[in-house]
Each structure stands twice: as structure tokens, then as C-alpha cells.
C-alpha positions as CSV (number, residue, x, y, z in Angstrom):
1,X,-13.2,9.8,7.1
2,X,-9.3,10.8,6.8
3,X,-8.5,14.3,5.4
4,X,-6.3,12.5,2.6
5,X,-9.6,10.5,1.6
6,X,-11.3,13.7,1.9
7,X,-8.5,15.3,-0.4
8,X,-8.7,12.7,-3.3
9,X,-12.9,13.0,-3.2
10,X,-13.2,16.4,-3.7
11,X,-10.4,16.7,-6.0
12,X,-12.5,14.0,-8.0
13,X,-15.5,16.1,-7.8
14,X,-14.0,18.8,-9.0
15,X,-12.4,16.9,-11.8
16,X,-8.8,18.4,-11.5
17,X,-5.7,16.1,-11.4
18,X,-3.1,16.3,-8.9
19,X,-1.2,18.7,-11.3
20,X,-4.0,21.0,-11.6
21,X,-5.1,20.9,-8.1
22,X,-1.5,22.0,-7.3
23,X,-1.2,24.9,-9.6
24,X,-4.5,26.2,-7.6
25,X,-2.3,26.0,-4.4
26,X,0.8,27.1,-5.6
27,X,2.7,23.7,-4.6
28,X,4.2,20.9,-6.9
29,X,2.2,17.6,-7.9
30,X,4.4,15.6,-5.3
31,X,3.0,17.9,-2.4
32,X,-0.3,16.7,-3.7
33,X,0.1,13.5,-3.7
34,X,1.9,12.9,-0.3
35,X,-1.2,15.1,1.0
36,X,-3.4,12.2,-0.5
37,X,-1.5,9.2,0.6
38,X,-1.6,10.8,4.4
39,X,2.5,11.0,4.3
40,X,2.1,14.9,4.9
41,X,-0.6,17.2,5.9
42,X,-0.9,20.9,4.5
43,X,-0.4,24.0,6.9
44,X,-3.4,26.2,7.9
45,X,-3.1,28.5,4.9
46,X,-3.6,25.9,2.4
47,X,-6.3,24.3,4.2
48,X,-7.9,27.5,4.0
49,X,-7.2,27.8,0.4
50,X,-8.9,24.1,0.1
51,X,-11.8,25.1,2.3
52,X,-12.4,28.0,-0.2
53,X,-12.0,26.0,-3.7
54,X,-13.9,23.3,-3.0
55,X,-16.9,25.2,-1.1
56,X,-16.8,23.1,2.2
57,X,-16.0,24.6,5.8
58,X,-12.7,24.3,7.8
59,X,-14.4,22.3,10.3
60,X,-16.0,20.2,7.4
61,X,-12.6,19.5,5.3
62,X,-10.4,18.7,8.8
63,X,-12.6,16.8,11.1
64,X,-13.3,13.0,11.0
65,X,-16.8,13.5,9.5
66,X,-17.8,12.5,6.1
67,X,-18.0,15.6,3.7
68,X,-21.5,16.0,2.1
69,X,-21.6,14.9,-1.0
70,X,-24.1,15.8,-3.8
71,X,-26.1,13.2,-5.7
72,X,-23.5,12.9,-8.4
73,X,-20.7,11.9,-5.7
74,X,-22.6,10.0,-3.6
75,X,-23.2,7.4,-6.4
76,X,-19.4,6.6,-6.2
77,X,-19.3,4.9,-3.0
78,X,-19.8,1.4,-2.2
79,X,-23.6,0.8,-1.4
80,X,-24.2,2.6,-4.7
81,X,-21.6,1.0,-7.0
82,X,-23.4,-2.2,-5.8
83,X,-26.5,-1.1,-6.9
84,X,-25.0,0.0,-10.2
85,X,-23.8,-3.6,-10.5
86,X,-26.9,-5.5,-9.8
87,X,-28.8,-2.9,-12.3
88,X,-26.0,-4.0,-15.0
89,X,-26.4,-7.3,-14.4
90,X,-30.3,-7.5,-14.5
91,X,-30.3,-5.1,-17.7
92,X,-27.8,-7.3,-19.7
93,X,-29.7,-10.8,-18.5
94,X,-32.8,-9.2,-19.9
95,X,-31.6,-7.9,-22.9
96,X,-29.8,-11.1,-24.2
97,X,-33.1,-13.1,-23.4
98,X,-35.0,-10.1,-25.3
99,X,-32.7,-10.3,-28.0
100,X,-33.0,-14.2,-28.6
101,X,-36.7,-13.8,-28.7
102,X,-37.3,-10.4,-30.6
103,X,-35.8,-8.7,-33.5
104,X,-37.2,-5.3,-33.2
105,X,-35.9,-5.6,-29.4
106,X,-32.5,-6.6,-31.0
107,X,-32.5,-2.8,-33.1
108,X,-32.3,-1.4,-29.7
109,X,-29.4,-3.1,-28.7
110,X,-28.0,-2.9,-31.8
111,X,-27.7,0.8,-31.3
112,X,-26.6,0.5,-27.7
113,X,-23.9,-2.3,-28.1
114,X,-22.9,-0.9,-31.5
115,X,-24.4,-3.8,-33.8
116,X,-26.6,-6.6,-33.6
117,X,-24.1,-9.4,-34.8
118,X,-21.6,-8.7,-32.0
119,X,-24.3,-9.1,-29.2
120,X,-25.2,-12.5,-31.4
121,X,-21.6,-13.7,-30.7
122,X,-21.2,-12.6,-27.2
123,X,-24.6,-13.1,-25.7
124,X,-24.4,-16.9,-24.8
125,X,-20.6,-15.9,-23.0
126,X,-22.3,-13.3,-21.0
127,X,-25.3,-15.5,-19.8
128,X,-22.9,-18.2,-18.8
129,X,-21.0,-15.2,-16.4
130,X,-24.0,-14.0,-15.1
131,X,-25.4,-17.5,-14.6
132,X,-22.5,-18.5,-12.2
133,X,-23.0,-15.0,-10.3
134,X,-26.7,-15.8,-10.1
135,X,-26.4,-19.5,-8.9
136,X,-24.4,-19.0,-5.8
137,X,-25.4,-20.8,-3.0
138,X,-27.0,-19.0,-0.3
139,X,-24.1,-20.8,2.4
140,X,-21.4,-18.5,-0.1
141,X,-20.1,-15.9,1.8
142,X,-19.9,-12.3,0.3
143,X,-16.4,-12.5,-1.2
144,X,-17.9,-15.3,-3.6
145,X,-20.5,-13.1,-4.6
146,X,-18.8,-10.0,-5.0
147,X,-16.1,-12.0,-7.2
148,X,-18.5,-13.8,-9.4
149,X,-20.7,-10.1,-9.7
150,X,-17.1,-8.7,-10.8
151,X,-16.3,-11.1,-13.2
152,X,-19.4,-10.3,-14.8
153,X,-19.1,-6.8,-14.9
154,X,-15.0,-7.2,-16.6
155,X,-16.9,-9.5,-19.0
156,X,-19.5,-6.5,-19.9
157,X,-16.7,-3.7,-19.8
158,X,-14.3,-6.1,-22.2
159,X,-17.3,-7.0,-24.8
160,X,-19.3,-3.9,-24.9
161,X,-16.7,-0.8,-23.6
162,X,-17.6,1.6,-20.6
163,X,-20.8,2.5,-20.2
164,X,-20.4,5.9,-18.6
165,X,-17.5,8.2,-17.6
166,X,-17.6,6.6,-14.0
167,X,-17.0,3.2,-14.8
168,X,-14.7,4.1,-17.0
169,X,-12.6,6.3,-14.9
170,X,-12.5,3.8,-12.4
171,X,-10.9,1.5,-14.4
172,X,-8.0,3.2,-14.2
173,X,-8.5,5.5,-11.3
174,X,-8.0,2.6,-8.8
175,X,-4.4,2.6,-9.9
176,X,-3.5,6.3,-8.3
177,X,-0.9,6.9,-6.4
178,X,2.1,5.2,-5.4
179,X,2.1,1.8,-7.2
180,X,4.7,-1.3,-7.6
181,X,6.1,-2.3,-10.9
182,X,3.0,-5.0,-10.6
183,X,0.3,-2.9,-10.5
184,X,1.9,-0.8,-13.1
185,X,1.7,-3.7,-15.5
186,X,-2.0,-4.4,-14.8
187,X,-3.1,-0.7,-15.6
188,X,-1.1,-0.8,-19.0
189,X,-2.8,-4.3,-19.5
190,X,-6.4,-2.4,-18.9
191,X,-5.1,0.7,-21.1
192,X,-4.3,-1.8,-24.0
193,X,-7.6,-4.2,-23.9
194,X,-9.5,-0.5,-23.4
195,X,-7.7,1.2,-26.4
196,X,-8.2,-2.2,-28.7
197,X,-11.7,-2.0,-27.8
198,X,-13.1,1.6,-27.6
199,X,-12.8,4.6,-29.6
200,X,-12.0,6.5,-26.2
201,X,-8.5,6.3,-26.1
202,X,-5.8,6.4,-22.8
203,X,-2.5,7.9,-23.5
204,X,0.6,6.4,-21.4
205,X,3.3,8.8,-20.6
206,X,6.3,7.7,-19.1
207,X,10.0,8.5,-19.6
208,X,10.3,10.1,-22.6
209,X,7.3,7.8,-24.4
210,X,4.3,8.8,-24.8
211,X,1.6,6.2,-27.0
212,X,-2.0,4.7,-27.1
213,X,-0.8,2.1,-29.7
214,X,-1.6,-1.3,-28.3
215,X,1.5,-2.8,-29.9
216,X,3.7,0.0,-28.3
217,X,1.9,-0.2,-24.6
218,X,2.8,-3.7,-24.7
219,X,6.9,-3.0,-25.6
220,X,6.5,-0.3,-22.6
221,X,5.3,-2.5,-20.4
222,X,8.8,-4.4,-20.0
223,X,10.1,-1.4,-18.2
224,X,7.8,-2.3,-15.3
225,X,9.1,-5.9,-14.8
226,X,11.1,-5.2,-11.5
227,X,7.7,-5.8,-8.8
228,X,9.6,-4.5,-6.3
229,X,10.1,-0.8,-7.9
230,X,8.3,2.2,-6.9
231,X,6.2,4.2,-9.1
232,X,4.1,7.3,-9.1
233,X,0.9,7.3,-11.3
234,X,-1.8,10.0,-12.0
235,X,-4.3,11.1,-14.5
236,X,-5.1,14.0,-17.0
237,X,-9.0,14.5,-17.7
238,X,-10.4,16.0,-20.5
239,X,-13.1,18.6,-20.8
240,X,-15.9,16.2,-20.2
241,X,-14.3,14.4,-17.3
242,X,-12.9,11.1,-18.8
243,X,-9.2,9.9,-18.3
244,X,-7.5,10.8,-21.3
245,X,-3.7,10.1,-20.1
246,X,-1.9,8.1,-17.2
247,X,1.3,9.9,-16.2
248,X,3.9,7.2,-14.7
249,X,6.6,8.5,-13.0
250,X,9.8,6.6,-11.5
251,X,10.2,7.1,-7.8
């Protein structure tokens, strides 16, 4: 694992933004961003400070081996994410079938997905997507499997909201770092959808504008029509560890 990847992992485990880490190390946020992008590397003094801050040895921090992670961090790796995807898929299928056959379980889903009426309206669409994911022929490649599974998870997120902090944050953190205009537009689309469907809102801050309103976000999106323009994207987190603000700066 490269140093830049380790730094991103350790910072997120500490629930620190790039700006907050920069303050602790007495450097700018831009410096932290360049470390995480692999454009520059910190000097020995800063490496020692990071070692103390993150509670890892200097050798573990700078070597190519992976950082020892706790259960929470391990849950974010690729294998664990695939397990979560499978669990969610099975849970949604069993839940929808159970709701169609008994009103008692309908009460449970009413509490979990906000209201039973919403489940009645959406269960057919979820089942259709789930069927597509489960009916993939044995000869199809892994990309088709991941595509179908990803479609199901996106459907669940869009209709029922993010289920936990990791899935909520991941929807935005994939755009962290230096991005082109097209990626920034996708980020704003995700935030707009989230703010329309979830009580937990995310604010976008760009060039003096700061808003979480879906209509204003669509207007703000026009600033990123240049696909070749580059922007720096980073996030702020609330006391519970959820993303609450996306900060975009033009490079």
C-alpha cells in the first residue's frame, strides 16, 4: 500500500478533514491534498508527527505493507463491501416478499423505511432490479455482476436513503481530491438527490456560494460545464462522522 493511500485511510479513521489534519501538522490543506494525491511526500519531522497522531510506527507508516486496521476500518475494504452488498440484496428481497404476505412484518418495514405506503409503491421496482442481479448467467463476467449489484444498491439508496454512516459518506467521498468538471457535476447531482430524499443534508461551498437547496444546487452546477477544468474537492464532517459539507475550489 502506497504512503498516499495509507494517509487517506488513517485520516478517515480519525474522522479528520484535510484541513483539520493540516492544522494538527501545522501545514496547509493543499499540502495534505498533495500528499494524498502522491504529488509530494512529507519530510521526516512531519512523518514522526503523523506516526504519533495516528498511533502507528514510523516503519509501518512508510513501508509498502498495509497498515493494521481495526474492525471498523477493515469493514471498508473491498471484500467487506461485497459482503455488505450481498446482505443488503438478500435483506431487501426477503423484506419485500415478507411485506407482501403479512401485515405484521409490514409494521417493521414501516419503521425501518419510514412508511409502509412508500414500500408498497416501490417494492415492485426493487424486486425487478434484484431479479436482474440474481438472474445473471453463469458465463457472464464479474463486471456484469458488479454492475447489476451496483444498480440495486443505487436503487435502494435513492428510494430509502443511506442506511449507515459508511454508505452515506462513500456516496460523496469517491469524489475527494483533484477532479474534472464532469466529476464535480456528478457529485452535485448526488448531493441534490440526497438533499431531496434525506433529512441529513449536505451543503456545497464554492466561490462564495454556500447552499444545500436542490434548486440552488442545480444552478450552481452550471459553473462546472467545462469538462477539462480541474477542481479540488474535500469534505467536512459533523461530530457523528457524517459528511455535512463539500468544499470545491478551482485549481
